[in-house]
DRENTI-561121 format. One line per 4 residues: number of its first residue (from 0); their letters; for each residue x, y, z of C-alpha. Coordinates in steps of 0.001 Angstrom, whole numbers, padded with zeros to 6 digits. Example, Ala and Ser with C-alpha at 12.3 -4.5 7.8 and 13.67 -1.06 7.14 Angstrom:
// residues 2
0	AS	012300 -004500 007800 ~ 013670 -001060 007140
***
This chain:
// residues 600
0	MSDR	-038850 -009755 021272 ~ -035762 -008258 019654 ~ -033865 -005252 020972 ~ -032591 -004425 017490
4	PARP	-033490 -000857 016471 ~ -036196 -000753 013855 ~ -035674 000794 010450 ~ -037805 003913 010542
8	APPA	-040743 004603 008309 ~ -039903 006782 005318 ~ -040957 010412 005451 ~ -044360 011270 004040
12	RPAP	-044177 011780 000291 ~ -046378 014453 -001291 ~ -048148 013354 -004454 ~ -046698 014834 -007647
16	SGEA	-048721 017539 -009226 ~ -048585 019943 -012099 ~ -050282 020127 -015457 ~ -047189 019108 -017413
20	GDAW	-046570 016058 -015229 ~ -050203 014997 -015427 ~ -050141 015101 -019243 ~ -047236 012692 -019673
24	PARH	-048996 009386 -018878 ~ -051766 010087 -021386 ~ -049233 011150 -024014 ~ -047263 007974 -023398
28	RTWK	-050363 005802 -023821 ~ -051201 007562 -027092 ~ -047647 007071 -028364 ~ -047816 003372 -027534
32	VERL	-051085 002855 -029405 ~ -050359 005073 -032397 ~ -046610 004625 -032826 ~ -045129 001686 -030964
36	DPAL	-047787 -000999 -031514 ~ -047938 -000528 -035315 ~ -044125 -000591 -035493 ~ -044024 -003851 -033536
40	ARSP	-046682 -005347 -035741 ~ -044348 -004816 -038698 ~ -041169 -005831 -036852 ~ -041704 -007783 -033591
44	ERAP	-039282 -007429 -030687 ~ -036284 -009765 -030602 ~ -037298 -011404 -027315 ~ -040488 -011919 -025298
48	TFET	-039041 -009780 -022485 ~ -035978 -007674 -021881 ~ -034447 -007633 -018412 ~ -031271 -006677 -016619
52	LGEI	-028754 -009216 -015384 ~ -030470 -008752 -012037 ~ -033793 -009844 -013543 ~ -035433 -006403 -013458
56	ELEP	-037781 -006236 -016435 ~ -037117 -003288 -018719 ~ -039843 -001161 -020266 ~ -039507 -000307 -023963
60	LYGP	-039335 003401 -023099 ~ -038810 005486 -019980 ~ -040089 008991 -019357 ~ -041615 011153 -016615
64	WSWE	-044411 008604 -016271 ~ -041898 005933 -015315 ~ -041587 007240 -011776 ~ -045222 006269 -011279
68	LGPG	-044730 002609 -012257 ~ -043399 001358 -008903 ~ -045645 -001076 -007049 ~ -046944 -000145 -003620
72	GPTA	-048430 -002696 -001276 ~ -048785 -003196 002448 ~ -046112 -002025 004822 ~ -044247 -004752 006728
76	VDHH	-043513 -004336 010433 ~ -040651 -005467 012609 ~ -040722 -007236 015973 ~ -041835 -003997 017639
80	GDPL	-044648 -003432 015165 ~ -042738 -000529 013614 ~ -042804 000022 009835 ~ -040046 -001629 007830
84	SAGR	-040811 -001334 004146 ~ -039578 001563 002062 ~ -043061 002730 001111 ~ -044442 003453 -002343
88	WDDL	-042233 004676 -005152 ~ -045092 006199 -007129 ~ -044543 009663 -005645 ~ -040848 010310 -006186
92	DPAR	-039837 013869 -005437 ~ -036675 014714 -007418 ~ -035640 017506 -005070 ~ -035839 015214 -002061
96	DIGL	-034938 011772 -003450 ~ -032368 012705 -006109 ~ -031105 016002 -004803 ~ -027756 017555 -005685
100	PGEP	-024210 016194 -005459 ~ -022717 016481 -001990 ~ -026142 016835 -000380 ~ -028321 014211 001336
104	PFTR	-029469 011672 000317 ~ -026268 011563 -001807 ~ -027938 009812 -004754 ~ -025756 011967 -006996
108	GVHP	-022528 011480 -005042 ~ -020943 012452 -001751 ~ -018716 015196 -003197 ~ -020185 018399 -004693
112	SGYR	-017500 018654 -007382 ~ -017416 014977 -008441 ~ -014235 014284 -010376 ~ -013693 017915 -011384
116	SRLW	-011472 018462 -008343 ~ -009988 014998 -007917 ~ -010161 011861 -010028 ~ -010935 008514 -008505
120	TMRM	-007973 006569 -007084 ~ -006580 004197 -009686 ~ -005660 001168 -007628 ~ -004497 -001971 -009427
124	FAGF	-004665 -005231 -007489 ~ -001231 -006832 -007466 ~ 000600 -009599 -005708 ~ 002454 -012724 -006722
128	GAAE	005346 -014841 -005573 ~ 007708 -013539 -002934 ~ 007692 -010071 -001415 ~ 010513 -008954 -003741
132	DTNA	008444 -009819 -006838 ~ 005413 -007827 -005735 ~ 007485 -004862 -004580 ~ 008926 -004653 -008099
136	RFRQ	005408 -004731 -009588 ~ 004272 -001930 -007265 ~ 007187 000219 -008338 ~ 006315 -000353 -012004
140	LLAA	002674 000589 -011480 ~ 003481 003724 -009467 ~ 005908 004804 -012176 ~ 003122 004293 -014749
144	GQTG	000750 006635 -012922 ~ -001087 004408 -010462 ~ -002259 006448 -007474 ~ -002846 003747 -004844
148	LSIA	-001523 000330 -003862 ~ -003633 -002814 -003550 ~ -002069 -005940 -002088 ~ -003220 -009420 -003089
152	YDMP	-002099 -012142 -000693 ~ -001553 -015771 -001616 ~ -003805 -018560 -000391 ~ -001685 -019717 002582
156	TLYG	-001571 -016136 003850 ~ -005336 -015737 003410 ~ -005832 -018866 005513 ~ -003294 -017910 008169
160	YDAD	-000576 -020472 007385 ~ 003160 -020173 006974 ~ 004582 -021350 003666 ~ 006216 -024408 005252
164	QPEA	003058 -025718 006939 ~ 001528 -028828 005301 ~ -001700 -026982 004440 ~ 000276 -024511 002303
168	EGEF	001933 -027051 000049 ~ 001739 -026154 -003645 ~ 000006 -022792 -003066 ~ 002924 -020423 -002610
172	GTCG	002532 -017131 -004454 ~ 000135 -018370 -007115 ~ -002697 -015892 -006490 ~ -000889 -013240 -004485
176	VAVG	002154 -012441 -002408 ~ 003277 -014634 000491 ~ 003616 -012735 003766 ~ 004525 -014843 006762
180	SLAD	006110 -012318 009120 ~ 007223 -008735 009553 ~ 010366 -009631 007615 ~ 008286 -010270 004476
184	MEVL	006211 -007115 005019 ~ 009370 -005007 005295 ~ 010603 -006310 001932 ~ 007149 -005904 000354
188	LSGL	006961 -002221 001354 ~ 010616 -001338 000893 ~ 011071 002056 -000761 ~ 007360 002705 -001262
192	PLDR	006014 006173 -000325 ~ 003690 005013 002467 ~ 003255 008584 003689 ~ 001875 009666 000299
196	VSTS	000108 006602 -001149 ~ -002869 004792 000335 ~ -002739 001024 000519 ~ -005610 -001425 000222
200	MTIN	-005101 -004938 001574 ~ -007335 -007812 000553 ~ -007190 -009920 003698 ~ -010019 -011104 005914
204	SPAA	-009731 -013786 008594 ~ -006070 -012929 009407 ~ -006621 -009213 008740 ~ -005677 -008091 012264
208	PIWA	-002197 -009691 012404 ~ -001410 -008727 008802 ~ -002473 -005115 009473 ~ -000286 -005119 012578
212	MYIV	002701 -006161 010434 ~ 001967 -003286 008034 ~ 001760 -000786 010895 ~ 005027 -001945 012461
216	AAEK	006834 -002026 009095 ~ 005692 001534 008329 ~ 006761 002794 011743 ~ 010178 001179 011354
220	AGVP	010438 003003 008015 ~ 009729 006300 009756 ~ 006017 006755 008972 ~ 003895 007129 012144
224	RAAL	000709 005085 012305 ~ -001485 008186 012536 ~ -000246 009253 009082 ~ -001018 005940 007383
228	EGTT	-003829 005939 004853 ~ -005476 002871 003388 ~ -008067 000151 003750 ~ -008131 -003344 005194
232	QNDI	-010827 -005489 003624 ~ -011477 -007300 006900 ~ -015071 -008289 005966 ~ -015585 -011688 007541
236	LKEF	-019346 -011931 007040 ~ -019018 -011994 003272 ~ -016579 -014878 003700 ~ -019313 -016915 005389
240	VAQK	-021765 -015825 002678 ~ -019695 -016169 -000474 ~ -015899 -016459 -000556 ~ -015441 -019100 002192
244	EFLF	-011968 -018034 003338 ~ -012926 -018188 007011 ~ -010870 -019539 009897 ~ -012813 -019087 013120
248	PPEP	-016512 -019276 014045 ~ -018650 -016155 013445 ~ -018638 -014794 017012 ~ -014853 -014587 017563
252	SMRL	-014452 -013521 013931 ~ -016760 -010573 014539 ~ -014784 -009769 017686 ~ -011593 -009448 015647
256	VTDT	-013298 -007092 013194 ~ -014610 -004894 015999 ~ -011145 -004887 017595 ~ -009714 -003388 014409
260	IEFG	-012509 -000817 014151 ~ -011941 000264 017754 ~ -008145 000341 017399 ~ -008253 002230 014106
264	TKEL	-010702 004779 015476 ~ -008252 005616 018257 ~ -004871 005126 016593 ~ -005162 005404 012778
268	PRWN	-007650 008174 011973 ~ -006979 008035 008203 ~ -007360 004274 007831 ~ -010534 002494 006685
272	TISI	-010514 -000499 009008 ~ -013092 -002419 006987 ~ -014159 -002564 003361 ~ -017640 -004057 003428
276	SGYH	-017518 -006101 000281 ~ -020228 -006960 -002171 ~ -017677 -007832 -004817 ~ -017276 -011460 -003781
280	IREA	-021023 -011873 -003256 ~ -021498 -010880 -006899 ~ -018677 -013127 -008055 ~ -020440 -016036 -006302
284	GSTA	-023445 -015564 -008594 ~ -025706 -013024 -006905 ~ -027799 -010447 -008694 ~ -026997 -006744 -008406
288	VQEL	-029831 -006311 -005899 ~ -028598 -009220 -003773 ~ -025043 -007886 -003877 ~ -026206 -004535 -002566
292	AFTI	-028711 -005886 -000030 ~ -026394 -008436 001574 ~ -023481 -005990 001629 ~ -025540 -003341 003381
296	ADGM	-026871 -005959 005816 ~ -023265 -006934 006606 ~ -022496 -003261 007205 ~ -025430 -002979 009591
300	AYVE	-024094 -005947 011569 ~ -020660 -004328 011923 ~ -022190 -001030 013001 ~ -024326 -002751 015632
304	DALA	-021366 -004777 016945 ~ -019278 -001620 017292 ~ -022129 000149 019072 ~ -022446 -002805 021450
308	RGLR	-018718 -002441 022203 ~ -019498 001088 023412 ~ -018203 003081 020446 ~ -020100 006169 019282
312	VDDF	-021393 005889 015746 ~ -019890 009226 014715 ~ -016468 008145 015999 ~ -016123 005134 013693
316	APRL	-018693 005374 010889 ~ -016811 008022 008854 ~ -014067 005438 008213 ~ -016338 002636 007068
320	SFFF	-015902 001916 003369 ~ -017469 -000415 000832 ~ -016317 -002481 -002133 ~ -018564 -003296 -005068
324	NSHS	-018498 -005213 -008316 ~ -019131 -003451 -011599 ~ -020677 -005987 -013934 ~ -021680 -005788 -017577
328	DFFE	-025267 -004542 -017308 ~ -024312 -000913 -017768 ~ -027343 000992 -016513 ~ -028221 -001456 -013746
332	EIAK	-024735 -001050 -012276 ~ -024969 002747 -012327 ~ -028379 002543 -010651 ~ -026987 000145 -008022
336	FRAA	-024260 002589 -007001 ~ -026682 005505 -006791 ~ -029235 003499 -004772 ~ -026468 002308 -002429
340	RRIW	-025624 005827 -001302 ~ -029281 006724 -000734 ~ -030034 003604 001312 ~ -026930 003973 003499
344	WKLM	-027752 007619 004208 ~ -031262 006662 005321 ~ -029970 003887 007568 ~ -027244 005943 009210
348	TQRY	-029431 008962 009874 ~ -032728 007316 010743 ~ -031752 003978 012277 ~ -028373 004699 013856
352	RAEN	-028916 008410 014493 ~ -025591 009571 013076 ~ -025114 013320 013418 ~ -021823 013735 011536
356	ERST	-022661 013939 007847 ~ -019514 011998 006934 ~ -020903 009057 008930 ~ -023706 008844 006379
360	WMRF	-021481 008768 003308 ~ -021170 005509 001449 ~ -017645 005678 000048 ~ -016684 002727 -002086
364	HTQT	-014016 001080 -004167 ~ -015064 -000763 -007313 ~ -013536 -003594 -009276 ~ -014663 -004770 -012666
368	AGVS	-016271 -008198 -012776 ~ -013692 -010964 -012795 ~ -016446 -013549 -013209 ~ -017400 -011973 -016545
372	LTPQ	-013967 -012572 -018066 ~ -013612 -015487 -020476 ~ -010634 -017578 -021519 ~ -012301 -017890 -024920
376	QPLN	-011445 -014939 -027180 ~ -009701 -013265 -024223 ~ -009131 -009956 -026008 ~ -012893 -009421 -025804
380	NLTR	-012297 -008913 -022085 ~ -010740 -005536 -022877 ~ -014137 -004308 -024088 ~ -015974 -005826 -021120
384	VAIQ	-013613 -004192 -018639 ~ -013790 -000782 -020314 ~ -017610 -000770 -020203 ~ -017688 -001964 -016596
388	ALAA	-015127 000667 -015575 ~ -017145 003391 -017282 ~ -020246 002296 -015352 ~ -018312 002545 -012084
392	VLGG	-017157 006060 -012936 ~ -020632 007182 -013963 ~ -021891 005667 -010701 ~ -019486 007819 -008702
396	TQSL	-016884 005403 -007331 ~ -014039 006799 -005202 ~ -011533 004145 -006248 ~ -011314 001705 -009135
400	HTDA	-009481 -001462 -010130 ~ -009720 -002686 -013714 ~ -009187 -006374 -014346 ~ -006585 -007409 -016875
404	YDEA	-007774 -009241 -019970 ~ -005745 -012363 -019109 ~ -007151 -012860 -015578 ~ -009389 -015720 -016658
408	LAVP	-006167 -017631 -017255 ~ -003760 -016576 -014499 ~ -002493 -013718 -012364 ~ -002019 -010841 -014844
412	TAAA	001261 -010290 -016623 ~ 002907 -006909 -016176 ~ 001895 -005891 -019698 ~ -001755 -006851 -019177
416	ALLA	-001898 -005029 -015811 ~ -000439 -001905 -017389 ~ -003023 -002054 -020188 ~ -005804 -002322 -017597
420	LRQQ	-004463 000803 -015873 ~ -004355 002596 -019222 ~ -008073 001846 -019681 ~ -008830 003893 -016577
424	QVIA	-006553 006666 -017722 ~ -008275 006833 -021128 ~ -011667 007124 -019403 ~ -010312 009867 -017142
428	EETG	-008432 011876 -019752 ~ -010156 011333 -023104 ~ -013894 010702 -022718 ~ -015098 013827 -020942
432	VAGT	-017170 011859 -018422 ~ -015231 013371 -015504 ~ -016085 016892 -016605 ~ -019515 017076 -014997
436	VDPL	-020965 015635 -011797 ~ -023323 012638 -012095 ~ -023845 013091 -015850 ~ -026691 010545 -015982
440	GGSW	-028618 012139 -013107 ~ -032148 012829 -014285 ~ -032096 010115 -016917 ~ -035561 008604 -016792
444	LVES	-034144 005105 -017195 ~ -031393 005526 -014601 ~ -033643 007181 -012021 ~ -036334 004541 -012498
448	LTNE	-033791 001732 -012147 ~ -032301 003439 -009086 ~ -035732 003477 -007455 ~ -036443 -000129 -008373
452	VERQ	-033074 -001344 -007081 ~ -033662 000481 -003809 ~ -037189 -000928 -003471 ~ -035946 -004500 -003952
456	VWRY	-033016 -003982 -001557 ~ -035348 -002799 001205 ~ -037383 -005937 000680 ~ -034281 -008045 001412
460	LDEI	-033346 -005891 004407 ~ -036854 -006332 005804 ~ -036515 -010104 005516 ~ -033091 -010090 007169
464	DRRG	-034475 -007963 009999 ~ -037318 -010449 010383 ~ -034723 -013220 010807 ~ -032940 -011319 013570
468	GMVK	-030112 -009703 011606 ~ -027412 -010739 009183 ~ -025390 -012980 011509 ~ -028456 -015083 012268
472	AIAE	-029513 -015060 008613 ~ -026080 -016385 007624 ~ -026286 -019104 010281 ~ -029606 -020171 008737
476	GYPQ	-028071 -020125 005248 ~ -030548 -017556 003946 ~ -028245 -015325 001821 ~ -026302 -018371 000655
480	REIA	-029497 -019972 -000702 ~ -030611 -016771 -002389 ~ -027261 -016417 -004158 ~ -027192 -020082 -005177
484	DAAY	-030689 -019785 -006646 ~ -029704 -016680 -008627 ~ -026555 -018367 -009936 ~ -028618 -021392 -010980
488	RFQR	-031123 -019208 -012852 ~ -028304 -017464 -014682 ~ -026695 -020760 -015648 ~ -030022 -022073 -016938
492	AFDE	-030476 -018929 -019020 ~ -026960 -019316 -020404 ~ -027439 -023016 -021190 ~ -030695 -022261 -022990
496	GRRR	-029166 -019410 -024978 ~ -031241 -016667 -023342 ~ -028071 -015156 -021877 ~ -025472 -014737 -024598
500	IVGV	-021753 -014320 -023954 ~ -019680 -013385 -026958 ~ -017130 -016024 -027813 ~ -018647 -018594 -025449
504	NAYV	-022209 -019319 -026591 ~ -022504 -016563 -029215 ~ -020214 -015778 -032148 ~ -018042 -018779 -031338
508	DESE	-015015 -019255 -033564 ~ -014175 -022952 -033469 ~ -010963 -022353 -035430 ~ -009692 -019719 -033025
512	VTTV	-006234 -020284 -031597 ~ -005227 -017494 -029231 ~ -001973 -017720 -027363 ~ -001911 -015463 -024321
516	PVLD	001257 -015337 -022233 ~ 000548 -016106 -018584 ~ 002456 -015212 -015470 ~ 004410 -017820 -013569
520	VPPG	005965 -017386 -010155 ~ 009564 -016417 -010944 ~ 012199 -019114 -010463 ~ 013862 -018836 -007098
524	SFEA	010979 -016930 -005440 ~ 009881 -019836 -003282 ~ 013451 -020558 -002239 ~ 014042 -016882 -001336
528	HMAR	010879 -016771 000740 ~ 011707 -019991 002574 ~ 015251 -018822 003266 ~ 013918 -015586 004780
532	LART	011442 -017535 006903 ~ 014216 -019761 008235 ~ 016494 -016759 008837 ~ 013719 -014908 010683
536	RRDR	013101 -017819 013016 ~ 016821 -018248 013620 ~ 017715 -014600 014275 ~ 014708 -013347 016264
540	DASA	014546 -013186 020071 ~ 012845 -016467 020952 ~ 011867 -015311 024435 ~ 010236 -012162 023016
544	VEAA	008270 -014282 020543 ~ 007148 -016643 023277 ~ 006067 -013751 025500 ~ 004133 -012056 022693
548	LRGL	002301 -015241 021708 ~ 001541 -015993 025347 ~ 000101 -012509 025767 ~ -002091 -013027 022705
552	RDAA	-003315 -016382 023991 ~ -004086 -015035 027450 ~ -005926 -011987 026149 ~ -007999 -014063 023731
556	SRPG	-008918 -016793 026202 ~ -009294 -014924 029495 ~ -012851 -015360 030887 ~ -014941 -012321 030100
560	SSET	-012304 -011068 027669 ~ -014547 -010746 024620 ~ -014177 -006952 024731 ~ -010408 -007002 025335
564	NLMP	-008883 -005522 022211 ~ -006341 -007908 020682 ~ -004697 -005412 018318 ~ -001956 -004356 020797
568	HFIA	-001051 -008036 021140 ~ -000866 -008447 017349 ~ 001391 -005368 017233 ~ 003641 -006975 019863
572	CAAA	003708 -010261 017928 ~ 004603 -008470 014703 ~ 007392 -006492 016362 ~ 008824 -009738 017787
576	YATL	008730 -011338 014292 ~ 006219 -013991 015300 ~ 004950 -015587 012112 ~ 001408 -015424 010821
580	GEQC	001007 -019171 011215 ~ 002143 -019041 014823 ~ -000351 -016300 015670 ~ -003254 -017960 013863
584	DVLR	-002450 -021294 015474 ~ -002808 -019587 018855 ~ -006235 -018301 017836 ~ -007244 -021687 016408
588	GVFG	-006454 -023179 019781 ~ -008606 -020595 021584 ~ -011482 -020029 019157 ~ -011574 -023320 017275
592	EYRE	-011886 -023698 013518 ~ -015164 -023132 011686 ~ -016655 -025856 009528 ~ -019561 -024760 007358
596	PVAV	-022737 -026792 007864 ~ -023726 -028999 004949 ~ -026496 -027364 002924 ~ -029609 -029499 002511
***
């Protein structure tokens, strides 16, 4: 028997009625026989079936009858015998299931005024080379109108190594900025308005010590921690599922995440301590439904771990945030975002009994699909990114990053990053889409897709519940297999020409020669970083470093210490200028290093 709370049965749904509604199905059938079928006899459809990237089959036409197309079926039960499935979708009630913006179930957005009061945060991902290089890029982007910072860390930092450790050789600064100690963080943030700009940090396994460095650097610059606003990605479960930048086994990794949630709840009320990330799940080859289902399942695991720590759901849930991919299937992506809010509201109110309405909001950042970018005919990526960004806006994102057209080749150049920011600004200022709230709400296609995405997501959540939750499902390799199968199906469709990508397997120009300038780590950056690392080790108080690291080791390894919060020890290590590698080596010694089982 499991002691996991069951997902509640959906509320009873009254059957639709009304003479006008009843007439639509018959009218649709007549149209098909008298209009559509003769037209197709003269000019057959271009393909046997049409479907979204997520393999949802599309009808030739959507209308009021479309809400009655959803399959029903038996209701699954959990280990307690309680209902699990979402119920039938053939009785959708627009007032209840779509609602109005700023009202439950938040299908149409969490804010009543949409973007009419405040545009989404334009947050360009940036980081390369040494801290000085990335600081200069941040200043350029802020001067160009960017409204939030987003820090990309290099591979040694993501894996918790210092730049002079053997594992870091050849990887300095190539995919982000190198941060090895508080000294680097101080240079990275120098002169930036941390009291007025929110900062997102893409860091996972070493998220706690890196966040501690940010907090200490801000406080030394005169900004108290309670005033800091931003997000730490800090989503370790998606690393086990998709991105694979893990350090420690799942249990101690989850402990570190919960430590940050607990610490942030008490000390940094404006900080999102976790960004539950579907982006990387999608980049690994998942469908839109899988991205949403596995991301929400990860979120459920974090909520349940925090509850087990003794936190109240309404104390920490308002600061949970999410991070999604916006891919190229325009309407499916919009439907995914709308379904996401509705599902999360149901879970937080019915399963976790949240009473604060903000606890039920799914607030999310979006990034356009890096995996969709092509090195062939790279300027085509500008069109892809613009369409993906528009889908994110129409889906109601709170924050958006647009990929640069040259990212299939290297870290973006300054010119390409600026152009990507301008794409967001054109959408915001010139298209009119921010002038009304949820402009596609009520679209028969979008509402039908929203329902279908939700139905398929609940099916995945039921299966994950049956397996005992997301942590156990990951240990069994369940989401990993599902994503691998989806990626394989997509590749087969591409190889067979059923999925066409312009410039790659469609409209190929064999004579094309496109020279795109790519970014290189500036000369002297590595030397400057290494000199600062050596200077930091030479000038710091060695006894203070030793005491801080010893305190971290003792707190992490003490018997029965699994609920001892390690964040104060990371703060002490940062303040003493202990390096990231030194801190992570302590944790490797206590927790061990995780090695993924071989898939069979």
